[in-house]
LOKOL-10556 format. One line per 10 residues: number of its first residue (from 1); for each residue x, y, z of C-alpha. Coordinates in nm, 3 decimals, padded with zeros to 5 digits. Example, Ala and Ser with C-alpha at 12.3 -4.5 7.8 and 13.67 -1.06 7.14 Angstrom:
1 = 01.230,-00.450,00.780 | 01.367,-00.106,00.714 .
END
This chain:
1 = 02.886,02.167,-02.747 | 02.977,02.028,-03.090 | 02.860,01.691,-03.214 | 03.080,01.397,-03.121 | 03.125,01.129,-03.386 | 03.214,00.768,-03.315 | 03.322,00.496,-03.553 | 03.045,00.250,-03.473 | 02.677,00.293,-03.389 | 02.705,00.013,-03.130 .
11 = 02.928,00.243,-02.924 | 02.685,00.530,-02.983 | 02.398,00.316,-02.852 | 02.586,00.252,-02.526 | 02.682,00.618,-02.482 | 02.322,00.728,-02.541 | 02.211,00.508,-02.251 | 02.457,00.664,-02.007 | 02.268,00.996,-01.954 | 01.975,00.791,-01.823 .
21 = 02.184,00.707,-01.515 | 02.224,01.079,-01.450 | 01.850,01.131,-01.494 | 01.771,00.850,-01.250 | 02.022,00.987,-01.002 | 01.856,01.329,-01.016 | 01.510,01.177,-00.959 | 01.645,00.969,-00.669 | 01.799,01.276,-00.503 | 01.468,01.462,-00.540 .
31 = 01.286,01.154,-00.411 | 01.506,01.146,-00.102 | 01.475,01.511,-00.005 | 01.099,01.514,-00.070 | 01.051,01.209,00.155 | 01.343,01.259,00.393 | 01.120,01.254,00.701 | 01.007,00.903,00.608 | 01.338,00.765,00.478 | 01.557,00.904,00.755 .
41 = 01.905,01.057,00.756 | 02.179,00.901,00.540 | 02.510,00.852,00.720 | 02.846,00.861,00.544 | 02.905,00.492,00.617 | 02.593,00.379,00.432 | 02.607,00.621,00.137 | 02.842,00.404,-00.070 | 02.624,00.092,-00.050 | 02.312,00.295,-00.123 .
51 = 02.466,00.436,-00.440 | 02.599,00.095,-00.546 | 02.261,-00.069,-00.491 | 02.084,00.215,-00.668 | 02.311,00.177,-00.973 | 02.230,-00.195,-00.983 | 01.858,-00.132,-00.992 | 01.899,00.164,-01.228 | 02.079,-00.066,-01.472 | 01.794,-00.314,-01.460 .
61 = 01.540,-00.037,-01.516 | 01.731,00.113,-01.808 | 01.791,-00.219,-01.979 | 01.433,-00.336,-01.932 | 01.282,-00.016,-02.058 | 01.518,00.021,-02.354 | 01.491,-00.335,-02.479 | 01.341,-00.229,-02.814 | 01.590,00.056,-02.856 | 01.888,-00.174,-02.788 .
71 = 01.769,-00.447,-03.025 | 01.683,-00.204,-03.305 | 02.013,-00.019,-03.261 | 02.221,-00.336,-03.283 | 02.025,-00.524,-03.547 | 02.286,-00.650,-03.800 | 02.147,-00.496,-04.118 | 02.261,-00.192,-04.313 | 01.916,-00.033,-04.331 | 01.970,00.079,-03.971 .
81 = 02.174,00.363,-04.121 | 01.877,00.498,-04.314 | 01.754,00.839,-04.205 | 01.395,00.721,-04.148 | 01.525,00.436,-03.933 | 01.741,00.668,-03.722 | 01.444,00.902,-03.666 | 01.237,00.606,-03.554 | 01.508,00.509,-03.304 | 01.515,00.866,-03.172 .
91 = 01.141,00.868,-03.103 | 01.148,00.521,-02.946 | 01.427,00.635,-02.713 | 01.267,00.970,-02.627 | 00.910,00.854,-02.568 | 01.007,00.538,-02.382 | 01.244,00.711,-02.140 | 01.026,01.019,-02.095 | 00.732,00.810,-01.978 | 00.912,00.518,-01.816 .
101 = 01.196,00.697,-01.639 | 01.125,01.069,-01.606 | 00.746,01.081,-01.561 | 00.716,00.758,-01.361 | 01.000,00.836,-01.119 | 00.892,01.196,-01.062 | 00.536,01.076,-01.000 | 00.682,00.834,-00.748 | 00.837,01.125,-00.558 | 00.489,01.240,-00.453 .
111 = 00.299,00.910,-00.459 | 00.540,00.740,-00.218 | 00.408,00.943,00.077 | 00.066,00.786,00.036 | 00.157,00.417,00.028 | 00.518,00.399,00.155 | 00.630,00.195,-00.145 | 00.740,00.256,-00.501 | 00.482,00.245,-00.781 | 00.423,-00.110,-00.906 .
121 = 00.192,-00.266,-01.161 | -00.087,-00.287,-00.904 | -00.096,00.094,-00.879 | -00.115,00.125,-01.258 | -00.397,-00.132,-01.258 | -00.574,00.064,-00.984 | -00.518,00.387,-01.179 | -00.687,00.233,-01.482 | -00.990,00.142,-01.273 | -01.026,00.489,-01.117 .
131 = -01.274,00.716,-01.293 | -01.155,01.030,-01.112 | -00.804,01.037,-01.259 | -00.826,01.358,-01.460 | -00.914,01.578,-01.163 | -00.662,01.414,-00.931 | -00.378,01.441,-01.185 | -00.452,01.809,-01.232 | -00.447,01.861,-00.854 | -00.107,01.693,-00.823 .
141 = 00.038,01.883,-01.120 | -00.073,02.218,-00.978 | 00.057,02.137,-00.630 | 00.389,02.006,-00.758 | 00.448,02.236,-01.055 | 00.821,02.249,-00.985 | 00.847,01.875,-01.055 | 00.687,01.939,-01.394 | 00.961,02.193,-01.467 | 01.227,01.945,-01.357 .
151 = 01.069,01.682,-01.583 | 01.078,01.915,-01.885 | 01.443,01.999,-01.819 | 01.533,01.629,-01.795 | 01.354,01.556,-02.123 | 01.545,01.840,-02.288 | 01.868,01.698,-02.143 | 01.830,01.346,-02.287 | 01.722,01.484,-02.625 | 02.020,01.725,-02.633 .
161 = 02.273,01.452,-02.548 | 02.114,01.206,-02.791 | 02.147,01.444,-03.084 | 02.505,01.543,-02.993 | 02.623,01.183,-02.998 | 02.650,01.070,-03.362 | 02.834,00.802,-03.559 | 03.013,00.785,-03.891 | 02.863,00.536,-04.133 | 03.096,00.250,-04.207 .
171 = 03.264,00.252,-04.547 | 03.291,-00.124,-04.534 | 03.057,-00.264,-04.799 | 03.177,-00.623,-04.817 | 02.896,-00.842,-04.687 | 03.129,-01.124,-04.577 | 03.291,-00.885,-04.328 | 02.993,-00.667,-04.232 | 02.735,-00.930,-04.143 | 02.946,-01.167,-03.930 .
181 = 03.099,-00.878,-03.735 | 02.766,-00.710,-03.671 | 02.596,-01.040,-03.589 | 02.857,-01.092,-03.316 | 02.795,-00.741,-03.185 | 02.421,-00.808,-03.187 | 02.474,-01.126,-02.982 | 02.696,-00.930,-02.745 | 02.420,-00.669,-02.704 | 02.163,-00.938,-02.627 .
191 = 02.397,-01.104,-02.378 | 02.465,-00.776,-02.199 | 02.093,-00.700,-02.193 | 02.019,-01.036,-02.026 | 02.291,-00.976,-01.767 | 02.163,-00.624,-01.711 | 01.802,-00.721,-01.645 | 01.902,-01.013,-01.423 | 02.123,-00.786,-01.213 | 02.418,-01.024,-01.214 .
201 = 02.658,-01.228,-01.428 | 02.576,-01.524,-01.201 | 02.322,-01.720,-01.404 | 02.268,-01.965,-01.119 | 02.133,-01.686,-00.901 | 01.771,-01.577,-00.920 | 01.706,-01.250,-01.108 | 01.681,-00.945,-00.886 | 01.347,-00.875,-00.719 | 01.233,-00.583,-00.505 .
211 = 01.351,-00.759,-00.189 | 01.713,-00.758,-00.314 | 01.722,-00.390,-00.221 | 01.742,-00.500,00.143 | 02.096,-00.625,00.075 | 02.226,-00.269,00.039 | 02.079,-00.112,00.351 | 01.976,-00.210,00.702 | 01.684,00.031,00.683 | 01.360,-00.107,00.538 .
221 = 01.257,00.248,00.450 | 01.574,00.314,00.250 | 01.513,00.014,00.024 | 01.267,00.245,-00.151 | 01.553,00.489,-00.213 | 01.749,00.213,-00.389 | 01.459,00.090,-00.600 | 01.362,00.272,-00.918 | 01.096,00.242,-01.182 | 01.028,00.084,-01.426 .
231 = 01.195,-00.202,-01.236 | 00.917,-00.210,-00.975 | 00.644,-00.207,-01.241 | 00.796,-00.477,-01.461 | 00.898,-00.705,-01.175 | 00.536,-00.709,-01.050 | 00.385,-00.770,-01.393 | 00.328,-01.140,-01.348 | 00.085,-01.113,-01.057 | -00.091,-01.432,-01.166 .
241 = 00.226,-01.634,-01.093 | 00.154,-01.658,-00.723 | 00.423,-01.860,-00.549 | 00.322,-02.098,-00.271 | 00.574,-02.079,00.013 | 00.649,-02.398,00.201 | 00.839,-02.390,00.529 | 00.679,-02.674,00.729 | 00.495,-02.998,00.682 | 00.120,-02.938,00.680 .
251 = 00.059,-03.077,01.029 | 00.334,-02.865,01.182 | 00.214,-02.552,01.002 | -00.144,-02.612,01.123 | -00.019,-02.641,01.481 | 00.140,-02.299,01.452 | -00.143,-02.129,01.261 | -00.475,-02.206,01.097 | -00.732,-01.969,00.942 | -01.012,-02.205,01.047 .
261 = -01.216,-02.095,01.349 | -01.461,-02.318,01.536 | -01.649,-02.116,01.801 | -01.821,-02.307,02.078 | -02.048,-02.250,02.375 | -01.753,-02.162,02.602 | -01.730,-01.820,02.437 | -01.868,-01.584,02.700 | -01.807,-01.229,02.577 | -02.131,-01.202,02.381 .
271 = -02.307,-00.863,02.403 | -02.609,-00.971,02.200 | -02.718,-00.950,01.840 | -02.668,-00.578,01.797 | -02.661,-00.373,01.478 | -02.303,-00.335,01.357 | -02.159,-00.016,01.207 | -01.792,-00.018,01.105 | -01.619,00.315,01.035 | -01.309,00.289,00.815 .
281 = -01.140,00.627,00.862 | -00.910,00.754,00.589 | -00.555,00.791,00.722 | -00.637,00.806,01.096 | -00.303,00.735,01.263 | -00.270,00.653,01.629 | -00.067,00.972,01.670 | -00.378,01.181,01.598 | -00.535,01.072,01.927 | -00.453,01.233,02.260 .
291 = -00.614,00.938,02.438 | -00.393,00.680,02.261 | -00.070,00.883,02.253 | -00.092,01.154,02.522 | 00.285,01.213,02.525 | 00.267,01.329,02.162 | -00.047,01.541,02.209 | 00.010,01.735,02.530 | -00.180,02.035,02.392 | -00.470,01.823,02.264 .
301 = -00.497,01.586,01.971 | -00.704,01.595,01.654 | -00.980,01.350,01.747 | -01.153,01.497,02.056 | -01.488,01.328,01.991 | -01.342,00.988,01.905 | -01.127,01.014,02.218 | -01.443,01.068,02.423 | -01.595,00.753,02.271 | -01.277,00.555,02.346 .
311 = -01.299,00.650,02.712 | -01.652,00.509,02.728 | -01.593,00.215,02.492 | -01.326,-00.049,02.444 | -00.994,00.082,02.308 | -00.704,-00.112,02.159 | -00.390,00.084,02.242 | -00.161,-00.124,02.023 | -00.349,-00.164,01.696 | -00.187,-00.203,01.355 .
321 = -00.291,-00.188,00.991 | -00.230,-00.490,00.773 | -00.167,-00.282,00.462 | -00.055,00.056,00.337 | -00.342,00.139,00.100 | -00.719,00.168,00.126 | -00.775,-00.118,-00.114 | -00.570,-00.340,00.119 | -00.772,-00.236,00.424 | -01.104,-00.358,00.289 .
331 = -01.021,-00.732,00.273 | -00.850,-00.708,00.613 | -01.152,-00.545,00.779 | -01.448,-00.722,00.620 | -01.291,-01.056,00.519 | -00.996,-01.097,00.760 | -00.765,-01.163,00.464 | -00.428,-00.981,00.446 | -00.256,-00.849,00.134 | 00.118,-00.835,00.202 .
341 = 00.318,-00.760,-00.115 | 00.021,-00.714,-00.348 | -00.333,-00.595,-00.268 | -00.552,-00.902,-00.235 | -00.841,-00.753,-00.440 | -00.608,-00.701,-00.737 | -00.490,-01.062,-00.744 | -00.669,-01.283,-00.997 | -00.708,-01.539,-00.717 | -00.934,-01.303,-00.520 .
351 = -01.217,-01.381,-00.761 | -01.352,-01.673,-00.561 | -01.609,-01.757,-00.297 | -01.547,-01.539,00.008 | -01.711,-01.592,00.346 | -01.640,-01.262,00.521 | -01.860,-01.055,00.750 | -02.145,-01.001,00.498 | -02.175,-01.376,00.443 | -02.143,-01.474,00.810 .
361 = -02.383,-01.206,00.932 | -02.640,-01.293,00.669 | -02.664,-01.636,00.833 | -02.741,-01.452,01.158 | -03.027,-01.259,00.996 | -02.839,-00.938,00.912 | -02.862,-00.731,00.596 | -02.535,-00.575,00.474 | -02.466,-00.221,00.351 | -02.157,-00.030,00.235 .
371 = -02.133,00.350,00.224 | -01.864,00.543,00.037 | -01.901,00.902,-00.082 | -01.684,00.850,-00.391 | -01.808,00.693,-00.712 | -01.866,00.320,-00.676 | -01.576,00.195,-00.887 | -01.338,00.476,-00.798 | -01.132,00.270,-00.553 | -01.242,-00.079,-00.651 .
381 = -01.458,-00.106,-00.340 | -01.785,-00.194,-00.509 | -01.637,-00.490,-00.695 | -01.481,-00.629,-00.379 | -01.799,-00.577,-00.181 | -01.989,-00.773,-00.442 | -01.740,-01.058,-00.415 | -01.815,-01.067,-00.043 | -02.191,-01.073,-00.086 | -02.252,-00.717,00.034 .
391 = -02.619,-00.662,-00.047 | -02.639,-00.283,-00.076 | -02.378,-00.030,-00.191 | -02.434,00.346,-00.154 | -02.204,00.587,-00.337 | -02.190,00.945,-00.454 | -02.455,00.891,-00.721 | -02.711,00.784,-00.458 | -02.643,01.096,-00.255 | -02.670,01.324,-00.558 .
401 = -03.013,01.184,-00.645 | -03.128,01.354,-00.323 | -02.895,01.655,-00.327 | -02.702,01.769,-00.632 | -02.549,02.076,-00.464 | -02.185,02.087,-00.586 | -02.085,02.255,-00.258 | -02.144,01.917,-00.089 | -01.835,01.756,-00.250 | -01.477,01.806,-00.359 .
411 = -01.292,01.631,-00.641 | -01.259,01.315,-00.433 | -01.614,01.268,-00.310 | -01.893,01.390,-00.082 | -01.772,01.574,00.228 | -01.789,01.356,00.539 | -02.036,01.583,00.719 | -02.324,01.559,00.468 | -02.231,01.202,00.378 | -02.259,01.073,00.733 .
421 = -02.589,01.255,00.777 | -02.710,01.080,00.461 | -02.595,00.747,00.602 | -02.780,00.805,00.930 | -03.103,00.872,00.738 | -03.055,00.556,00.529 | -02.985,00.339,00.834 | -03.306,00.465,00.989 | -03.501,00.308,00.702 | -03.336,-00.035,00.729 .
431 = -03.482,-00.331,00.911 | -03.272,-00.440,01.210 | -03.039,-00.611,01.270 | -02.814,-00.462,01.002 | -02.443,-00.452,00.929 | -02.298,-00.138,00.766 | -01.948,-00.026,00.675 | -01.866,00.333,00.588 | -01.544,00.460,00.434 | -01.475,00.829,00.508 .
441 = -01.299,01.051,00.254 | -01.237,01.410,00.361 | -00.905,01.340,00.537 | -00.772,01.219,00.201 | -00.567,01.441,-00.028 | -00.628,01.719,-00.139 | -00.715,01.796,00.228 | -00.949,02.081,00.141 | -01.261,02.147,00.349 | -01.601,02.307,00.291 .
451 = -01.547,02.682,00.300 | -01.749,02.728,00.619 | -01.502,02.502,00.806 | -01.172,02.614,00.657 | -01.109,02.869,00.930 | -01.322,02.726,01.211 | -01.099,02.424,01.271 | -00.735,02.420,01.374 | -00.477,02.353,01.108 | -00.238,02.138,01.309 .
461 = 00.121,02.073,01.200 | 00.050,01.885,00.876 | -00.200,01.961,00.594 | -00.396,01.650,00.691 | -00.468,01.749,01.050 | -00.751,01.990,00.972 | -00.913,01.714,00.763 | -00.892,01.477,01.060 | -01.051,01.742,01.282 | -01.330,01.786,01.028 .
471 = -01.401,01.413,01.005 | -01.400,01.387,01.386 | -01.657,01.669,01.399 | -01.859,01.497,01.125 | -01.877,01.181,01.334 | -01.988,01.386,01.635 | -02.273,01.532,01.427 | -02.358,01.183,01.300 | -02.388,01.057,01.657 | -02.607,01.352,01.751 .
481 = -02.843,01.265,01.466 | -02.828,00.888,01.509 | -02.886,00.907,01.886 | -03.243,01.023,01.817 | -03.317,00.709,01.614 | -03.452,00.379,01.744 | -03.168,00.160,01.614 | -02.887,00.361,01.776 | -02.894,00.230,02.134 | -02.868,-00.134,02.024 .
491 = -02.564,-00.090,01.800 | -02.198,-00.192,01.812 | -01.978,00.075,01.654 | -01.630,-00.024,01.535 | -01.377,00.243,01.440 | -01.058,00.167,01.250 | -00.825,00.346,01.009 | -00.760,00.211,00.662 | -00.389,00.292,00.702 | -00.174,00.557,00.865 .
501 = -00.152,00.915,00.751 | 00.091,00.989,00.467 | 00.204,01.288,00.672 | 00.338,01.172,01.005 | 00.434,01.443,01.253 | 00.654,01.267,01.510 | 00.983,01.081,01.488 | 00.861,00.766,01.660 | 00.567,00.730,01.420 | 00.795,00.758,01.115 .
511 = 00.958,00.422,01.186 | 00.857,00.106,01.002 | 00.644,00.009,01.300 | 00.503,00.360,01.333 | 00.404,00.352,00.967 | 00.131,00.100,01.060 | 00.009,00.226,01.402 | -00.360,00.302,01.364 | -00.666,00.392,01.566 | -00.895,00.099,01.653 .
521 = -01.172,00.082,01.914 | -01.531,-00.030,01.973 | -01.822,00.156,02.131 | -02.170,00.058,02.243 | -02.414,00.335,02.348 | -02.567,00.108,02.614 | -02.228,00.064,02.785 | -02.218,-00.313,02.738 | -01.858,-00.303,02.614 | -01.606,-00.101,02.815 .
531 = -01.234,-00.118,02.885 | -00.901,-00.113,02.706 | -00.609,-00.342,02.630 | -00.242,-00.307,02.541 | -00.243,-00.640,02.357 | -00.122,-00.640,01.998 | -00.425,-00.634,01.766 | -00.466,-00.579,01.393 | -00.735,-00.507,01.136 | -00.760,-00.881,01.067 .
541 = -00.897,-00.925,01.421 | -01.206,-00.712,01.359 | -01.415,-00.978,01.184 | -01.348,-01.263,01.435 | -01.402,-01.029,01.732 | -01.730,-00.891,01.599 | -01.857,-01.243,01.532 | -01.765,-01.343,01.887 | -01.937,-01.038,02.037 | -02.271,-01.110,01.869 .
551 = -02.262,-01.475,01.979 | -02.187,-01.643,01.646 | -02.133,-02.018,01.685 | -02.085,-02.098,01.315 | -01.731,-02.192,01.201 | -01.561,-01.939,00.974 | -01.241,-01.860,00.778 | -01.022,-01.570,00.897 | -00.656,-01.483,00.938 | -00.726,-01.278,01.252 .
561 = -00.829,-01.385,01.600 | -01.124,-01.320,01.829 | -00.954,-01.090,02.078 | -01.189,-01.169,02.366 | -01.232,-01.544,02.319 | -00.931,-01.691,02.137 | -00.666,-01.628,02.400 | -00.466,-01.933,02.291 | -00.393,-01.792,01.944 | -00.054,-01.631,01.895 .
571 = -00.079,-01.253,01.941 | 00.092,-01.084,01.650 | 00.027,-00.817,01.387 | 00.169,-00.870,01.039 | 00.205,-00.642,00.739 | 00.442,-00.549,00.460 | 00.619,-00.211,00.459 | 00.859,-00.111,00.180 | 00.807,-00.466,00.046 | 00.958,-00.612,00.365 .
581 = 00.746,-00.827,00.595 | 00.694,-00.696,00.948 | 00.580,-00.900,01.249 | 00.489,-00.711,01.566 | 00.444,-00.873,01.906 | 00.434,-00.742,02.263 | 00.813,-00.788,02.281 | 00.957,-00.737,01.933 | 00.924,-00.598,01.583 | 01.077,-00.839,01.336 .
591 = 01.152,-00.768,00.968 | 01.186,-01.051,00.721 | 01.225,-01.106,00.348 | 01.020,-01.424,00.377 | 01.324,-01.646,00.418 | 01.556,-01.471,00.660 | 01.525,-01.231,00.950 | 01.659,-00.892,00.839 | 01.614,-00.675,01.149 | 01.485,-00.712,01.505 .
601 = 01.386,-00.427,01.737 | 01.268,-00.443,02.096 | 00.912,-00.322,02.154 | 01.038,-00.041,02.377 | 01.279,00.082,02.107 | 01.023,00.332,01.977 | 01.268,00.496,01.735 | 01.392,00.156,01.608 | 01.756,00.260,01.620 | 01.899,-00.046,01.795 .
611 = 01.890,-00.351,01.569 | 01.933,-00.654,01.796 | 01.940,-00.918,01.524 | 02.269,-01.042,01.667 | 02.091,-01.126,01.994 | 01.837,-01.360,01.835 | 01.680,-01.584,02.100 | 01.419,-01.857,02.110 | 01.133,-01.608,02.151 | 01.237,-01.426,01.833 .
621 = 01.270,-01.754,01.645 | 00.922,-01.848,01.768 | 00.785,-01.524,01.621 | 00.951,-01.611,01.290 | 00.807,-01.964,01.295 | 00.454,-01.838,01.355 | 00.486,-01.578,01.082 | 00.617,-01.832,00.831 | 00.322,-02.055,00.917 | 00.086,-01.763,00.845 .
631 = 00.267,-01.687,00.519 | 00.258,-02.052,00.414 | -00.113,-02.073,00.488 | -00.184,-01.745,00.310 | 00.002,-01.831,-00.010 | -00.150,-02.178,-00.023 | -00.506,-02.054,00.021 | -00.458,-01.772,-00.231 | -00.303,-02.008,-00.483 | -00.589,-02.255,-00.437 .
641 = -00.851,-01.974,-00.423 | -00.975,-02.141,-00.106 | -01.129,-01.898,00.145 | -01.405,-02.106,00.298 | -01.429,-02.299,00.622 | -01.383,-02.674,00.620 | -01.621,-02.812,00.880 | -01.455,-03.080,01.091 .
END
């Protein structure tokens, strides 16, 4: 291929941007086939709109990322023809698009499976705070070496095209012609850039946001196929600009929903002031359990011990996560505060007085403890625990002061088996009553196990299944140890997942609703809490329910409900999947962009293939009203940094 020369470098600038569309298209195709089981099949009728929407967002990404390159290429001065200046432009173009388009989008191919959304600024913030990045990056590179090769080929492609597209320097030297003409071209470049990053020539319309992707597909999952980076990163940059949503007058909103809880003496489900141990299990989906989903596990599930506890405890058959990441689970579980489109702990407004479980239980005479086998700041847990008044935090460093055997850990943290044994020993030294939360790790990527268990446990149908089996066995061993200790019999155990597995194995659990179906149950060794319910429950309900079970009569702030005592509160689980809000009730799953209903599915439509939005009835509208009241309350309280109870 010979070099192509053009008469003006303004034209060259435009042509040099065009290969970036091809690069983005390649990364999107790879993204689709890598995550096809999550995104679903693409029909011929929807392909055109998907491509059109993708090109819209690709344009925004390219124009955003190449702002400096565009301005410097069009600047109306003759020194832009200098060799040193042209070399500078080349490196700006190459480095910017290598990192912002090729690396970021190929990383998204793999990362998407873990959070079901494209990478945004919050992930980059979280990445900065993680002190285990080097090892994890190496793991991902080795596992996905073919993506590295693709990345190198794409870099070579944009460099090759860039150097083949050249321009002839103008022979016009008269300043009175050169400067006005080039100034007009510069203004034209700026105008086109503004239009490009807004996504439209309509300047009365709001600039495109991530939710605009829903306009090009009826599938919430496929909005992620339309979106591209760096759009998602840049559009989430201003996290401090938290918008308060207002749908109702305050009195009407409070009638529909309030986060204020005022327990009274009529609450009658108290099981006594027991010790409380909350297990947050990494990636434990409902589909892992034969007890919860027997039709999907006819040959046995992956949680035999937990299933045995569910049969003797109190199981919630329709439980849902309020987030898609571990850092979103923590505020839901211990503070009853949701996250929705951005993890609550990463919002500047989260730095405020919080009155979650540690605070409320301290007033009841409890001490509070958090156990996580990773390093303390690896997932941002320690900082959030401190905000909540958690008194004691145990991490990998505490374990290694007792046992520095490297065989006890992988790159992520201490194996669950030795870690839970360590926790049992620590709990045995603590004065009762105590409250403890433990976050398990071994069922997290890279899914490797201690060598002695690699071949003893079944593999299952996904790489994660043998990790789930190992954690289930680890909990069994923990119970065997703890059952010999004095505190065990008088303890309430709560088990929940942080989010679903990134590797779902069944079609019905790959839907938007299925992406949030988790394991949640409670167990008391003395048998004081037994039964099950098919009511819709969520992680947000854990804190209010625990407080009700121990007989708390102090008012508190929570977005969940006491499952046993607050029967008059609207039963609904809420979350945000693919940046679209989801509301789940006993009858429907409703998707919303915050203003309008996008999709509605009947509860018995397990594959979510029949969108009944055209059959909207009063019950569906009532679900929407209650959700908007929750959203209004949430945004107002976050904006005001107000998470405390107002005693009436």
